[in-house]
N, C-alpha and C positions, 0 to 999 in steps of 0.2 A: 746851027740852031741852038739857042740857049735852053738848057734843061731847067724846068721850074722846080722849086722846092717841093718836098713831099706833101706838105700841108696844102699847097695850091693845087697840086695834081689831084689830091683826094677831094678837095672842095669842088673843083671843076668837073669831077666825075659824077657828082650827084645829078640825077637826070634833069630836073626842071630848074632848080635854084642855081646849080653850077653853070648851066648854059646861060642863064640870065646874067650871072655875075661876070662870066667871061665876056659877054657882050658889053657890059657896062665898062669893064676895065680896058678892053681892047677895041671897042666899037666906037661909034660916033658919039659926040658929046651929049646929044639930046637923049640918048638911051638911059641916062641917069634918071631923067624925069619919068620915063616909061616904067622903069623898075620901081621907082617910088610909088607911082600910080598903081602898079600891080600889087605891091605890098599893102597899100591902103585898102584896095579892093578886097584882098584876101582877109584882112582884119575885119572889114565890114561884113563880109559873108560869114566869118566866124561868129561875130556878134549876133547876126540874124539866126544862125544855127544853134548856138549854145547859150546866148543871152549874156547875163551879167558876168559870169566867170571869164568870158573872152575879153571883157574890159578890164577886169581886176588883175588877172594873171600877168599880163605884160607890165602893168604898173608895179606890181610886187617884185617882179624880176629887175626892174630899174632901180630899186632902192639901194643896192650896193654901189651902183654907179653914182647915185646922188650923194651917198656918204663919202665916196672917194673924192668927188668934186668939192664938197664942203671941207674935207680934210686938206686938200691942196690949197683952197682959198685961205684957210686959217694959218697954214704954214708960211704963207707970204710969197 
């Protein structure tokens, strides 16, 4: 049996998210869509519970990724 890296073992040990990620990586191909649907459902429930901050906080967290993509585009 192949031993997973420490980061993977820690990530898979997280109760709900880890189980879902393990199922996405090692399970059937359609599990990716179920995982995506679960994430979208959780985001919608967060919007219903917390309102506007649940929309804005993920967008603000994505700003460094957008800057990185723009930097890679301009580098050529």
